[in-house]
N, C-alpha and C positions, 0 to 999 in steps of 0.2 A: 165104548166106541173108539178103541185105540187106533183102528185103521181109518178113521175119518179123514186124516190128513191126506189120504190118497184119493179122495173123492173126485176132485176136479183135475183133469189133465190139461193139455194144451188146447183142446177144443171141447169143453164141457165134460160130462161124465160119460165114460164108455167102457164096455166090457161084454162078456158073454151073458145072454139072457138067462135069468134065474140063478145066477151066481153073483155074489157080492162084488161090486155095488149095484149091479143091474137087476135088482129084484123088485117085485111089486111093492113090497113093504118099504124099501128105500125110496122108490119113486113117490110113494104117498108122503113120506117124511120130507123129501125134497120139495114136493108141491106145497106142503104146508109152510115150509121155511121161506120159499120165494114169495108165497102169498103174503106172509107176515112182513117180509122185507119191503114189498112194493105197496103195501097199504099205507098211504101217507097219513090217514086219520081214521077215526073209528067208525064212521057211519056212511060216508058217501060211496057211490058205486065205483068199483074198479074192474078193469077188464084185462083178460089175458087171452091171446090167441094161441092155439096149439095146432101145429101141422105134423105130418109124419110121412115116412116113406112106406114101402110095401112089405116090410118084414112082418111075419106072423106075430111076433111079440109086440108089435105096435099097438094092437088092440088092448093088450094088458096094461102097457105103460100109459096109454091115453086115458084109460079109466082110472088108474091109480093116481096119476097126476091130477085129473079132474077132481077126484075125491079130496085129495090134499088141499088143492087150491080153493075149492068151494067151502071146505071146512073152516078156512080163515076169512071167508067173506068175499072172495074174488068171483066175478062172473066170467065164465069160460066160453069162448067161441071156438068151436071145433071146425077146422078147415078140411079135415080128411087128408088123403095123400096129395101133397104139393111139394115142389122143390124148396130147398132151404132158402134161396133168395126170395121166394114168395112170402115166407114168414117174416123176413126183414121188412118187406114192402107193406104187408097187410097190418103188421104191428103199428106202423106209422099211420096208414090210411084209416084204420079202425079207431085211432086215438086210444090205443091200448097202453097199459102201463108196462106190459111185458109180452114177449113172444117166446114160444117154446117150439123147438123142432126135435122130434123123436126120430133119430137116424144114427147109423154108424157109418154113413158115407160110403166109402169104397170097400169096407170090410165085408166078410162073408155073412150069410143070412142069419146065422145063430147069434151074431153080435148085435148089440143095439147101443144107442147113446142118447143123451139129452143135452141139447145146447140152448142157450138163452140169449135173447135179444132185448135190449132196453127200449124205452119208448121212442128213441130216435132211430130204431131199426138196426143199430150197430150191436155187435156181440158185446156182452158184458166184460168189464175189465177184470184183471186178476184181483184187484182190491175188493170189488163188489162180490166176486165169487168167494173170496176168503170170508167175508162177512156172512154170506149165505151158508157156507160150510159150518161156521160156528153155530148158526141157528139150528142146522140139522143135528149137530152134535148135542146141543142143549135140549132140543125138543121144543115144540111150540104149543101154546095154549090155544085150543080152538075157539072160535067166536061164539057169541050167544046165539041160541036157536033162531031168533027172528032175523039175524044178519047173515045166515048161510047163503052162499052164492048160488046162482043158476047156471046151467049149461045149455048151450044152443048150437045146433049145427048150422054152418054157413054153406049154403048149397052152390053159390056161384063163385067161390074163391078161385077155382081154376080159370074161369073166364076173365075175372079181374086181372089175374096174373098175365094171361095171354095178351090182353090189351096193353098192359104196361110194357111187356117185352116188345110188342110191335111198335110201340111209340119210340123205341130206341133206334128203329130202322128208318132210313131216309123216306120222307113222306110220299114222294111221287114214284118211288122205286118199287118194281115188282120182281118176282123170281120166275116169271114165265120162261118156259123152255129149259129150265135147269132141272137136272135129275139129281136128287140128294138122298144119300143113305143116312138115316138118323138112328143111332143105336142108343136106346134109353136105359140099358142095363137092367131091364125088368124092374125099374125103380120108379122114383117119384114123378118123373117127367113123361111116363109112358103114354099119357093122354095129351098133355099140353104141348109137347115138342112137335110131334107130327102135325097136330092141328094148326099150330102157329105157321109152320112152313107151308102147309096146304093153303091156308088163308092168304098167304103172300104170293100164291100162284105156282109154287114148285110142284114137280112130280116127286112124290115122297115114297121112298122105299124104307119101311120101318123094320127095325131089328130090335129084339129085346123089349117088346111091348106086350108081353103076356105074363104079368107077374102072378105067382101063385102062393106067395108068402115065404117060399123057400129058395127061389131061383134068382134073387137079386144079385147082381154082379157076377153071376155064374157063367163062365165062358162067354162073356159079353161085356160091353161098357168100356170105359176109359182104361181100365186095368187089363183088358183082354181085347185089344182092337182088331185081332186077327179075323174074328167073325164078321165084323163090318167091312174089313178090307176085302174079304172074299166076296161079299155082296157088291161092293163097288166095282170090282172087276167083272163079276158075273152079269151085272146089269148095265155095264158101261156108264156108270154114274160120273158126274162132274166132280163130286166131292163127297167125303164122308164126315159126319159129326158124331163123335162118341162122348156120351155123358157118363157120369158115375151115378151111384145109387140115389144120391140126393140132389144131383144135377147142379152142383156148384163148381164143377170143373169140366173142362173139355179137352179132348184130344182130336186133332183134325187129321184127315187122310186126303191125299191128293188123288187125281183121277187114275193113278196106277195102283192105288191101295197102299202107298208109302206113308208111314206115320210121320206127321209133322211135329216139331218141337215147340214147347211153350216159349222158349227164347226167340225163335224165329217169328212166331206170331206177334210177340210183344215188340220186336224190332219193326215189323210191318206197321203195327198200329201207332207206335210212337212217331215214326217218320211221317205217316199219313196225317196224324193229328197235328203235328208240328207244321206241316205244309199248309194246313187249313187254319193255322194260328189258334188251335183250341187245346193244345197240350199245356196245361197249367204248370208254371214254374220251370219250364224247359227241361223237365226231368221225368224219367221213368223210375218207379220204385220196384225193386226186385230183391231176391234174397242172395246170400253169399254163394249159393249154388249156381247162379246164372253164369254163363260162359263169358270168358274174357273177350271173345269175339263180339258179343253183344255190346259190351262196354266200349270197345273201339269203334264199332259201327255208329253208336250214338255220338261219340266224341267227334267223329268225322263230320257229323251233321250239326255240330255246335250244341249238342244236348248232353245231359248228365245221366249217369246211372246211380241212383241212391240205393245202397245195399242194406238189408236188414237181416236179422236172424231167420232161420228156417221156420215157416209157419205163416199161413195167410193172415192170421190176426195181427202179426207184427208188421206185415206189409200195410194193412189197413191203418194201423196206429200211426205209422210213419207218414202215410198219405194225409191223414187228418191233421197231424202236427204241422206238416210243411205246406198244406194247401195244394197237394198234387192230385190229379184226377185219373191217372193210369198207373196200374201196378199189377204184379202177379208173380207166379212161381213157374219155374221150368216144368213142373208137373202138370200144369194146365189150369191152376186157379188164376183166373183173370178178373181183376177188380176195376170197375169203371164207376167211380163214385158220382159221376154226373147222372147215372141211371139207377144204380143199386148200391146197397150198403154192405154187400158181401160178394164173393165170387159168384158169377152167374154163367154157367156153361152155355146155355142156349143163347143168351144175349151176346156173348163173345162170338159164338158161331155165326150169328146174324151179322156182326161187324165184318167178319171175314167174307161172308157172302156178298155184302154190300160192296166190298172192295173188288171182288171178282166181277160184279156187274159193272162198276164204275170204270175199272181199268181194262175190261174185256180180256183179261189174262187168265190162263189156266191156273188151277190151284197149285200145281207143281212149281210154277214160276213165282207165285206169291209166297210160297213156303221156304224159298231160299233167298234170304236177304243178306247173309254174311257167311263166310267160311268159319265154322267153329274152330277155336284153338284146341289142339289135341289135349285130352284130359285123362289123368290117371288117378284112380281112387283105390286105396287099400285100407282095410280095417284090421286093427289089432285088438284082440280080446284081453281084458285085464280083470283082476279080482276087485270086488267092490271096495275093499279096504285099501287098495293101492292107489298111489297118485303119481303115475309115470310122467306126467307133464312137468312135475316139479324136479325131476331128476336132472343133474348137471349135464350128463352126457346127452340126454334127449334135447335139452335146451341148446347145447352146443351144435347138435346136428340141425336143429331148426334154424339157428343163426346162420350156419353155413349154407343151407338150402335157400334161405331168403336172399343171401348175398349173390348166390349163383343165378337166381331168377330175376334179379333187379333188371328192369328194362325189357325183359323178353318173356315174362310170364307172371304167375302169381301162385301163392301157397295158401292153403286153408287147412287148419288143424282144429278139429272140434270133437267133443264128446257126443256120442249119440244120445238123443233124448229118450230113447226107449229101451236100450240095452247097454251093458258095460263094454262099449267099443270106443277106441280112439280112431276117428276117421282122418286119414291123411290124404289130402287131395292137392294135386298141382296141375297147372296148365302151362304149356310152353310149346312153341313151334320146334324147338331144339329137342329132339327125342332123347338124345344122350343125357342132357341136363335134366329133362323131365324124369327119366327113370332113376338117375343117380340121386336126385333130390328126394323122391318118395322113398326109394329103397334105403337110403341112408337114415332117414327118420324112423322108418319101420323097424330097421335092425336095432337102432338105439332103444326104441320103445320095448321091443321084444326082450332085449337084454335087461332092461329096467324091471320088467315084470317077471323075469326068470324064464325066458325062452318061450 
């Protein structure tokens, strides 16, 4: 098992179905390993809940994980197709030791993934994942025959989730008279999202609600909002809500079909919650990718922007460390820890709808809270054995750019987490300085890697 070190990525295990590591055999081994890890003692009953999205391979992985888990004495509760945040919620509510979500989120249908939640409903830490990885590599002894676990289908998991989502919406408020396009990406929320909006009184125009195992995220959802935008315009809708395959992220569309930005949504929520004195710690948690305009908008209101590495799990970790209750990513992961343990696209969408009702403003007005600072991003490819950021000329170019941008912009240089690229990003109102800063560093990196 020499390639075991590659098992866990930034969000669980992910890859193409039936190719390592996303095989039925590996899912069986992973199930046995996490089962062994979470069994605190030898004989008392332990529970795990398993949810999935609508990919064809979900059946295979659900069965393989169930076999692995029950072989080590875990009792399995099968939720069927539900959003990722529903697994976080039901792990806690069912008093389970572990939650598992089978999904590759916004990836195409042939991919799949397995992500894990602890008994508190939060994603497992890097340290716990490393221990589980070691158990997978070593192999796990199955339990004695009398201790094998049982599996049981939970039929009402969708309705439990709908009730929890609705409880995050103001109690006396309704969505009567609102026409809403909801794009479920042919994914995990295809049933719960339209139902929730309908129960709250909206006129619902569903898109991407006919999953067939192969069409998740295909020409729909948060990664392809054009389909929903066309529906918004065609039906004269007030707003569009686009979820991804596992419904943990959201992209909003205004009444003209224009795509809203995660930073603008977070600006709206932070200022609204601060006005209501419910923004904990006077701060919003977002990643290094969020626009400088957002940071300035918050500072003008006496609030702070706490920045983290890219990835929703790092946002959640910082929120838990600092006791903050609002965070997210530009890409549409919005985390509200008062209501959920992970990003929840439908819940975030409801918060926006509540603000539309409360303020009696159009979606287009609420989606423009600040003017973004112009941003320029360029990528430079390098060979895996090269270390261009250690080159003296590159460091000199970075120092020069930082000096030029002091007071009127910011610079971000990072390695891509998924491919050998140096990402050079700057923001500044001064277009001359913006271009010169990025181009100067890019030239230096290109010279360092040999053109």
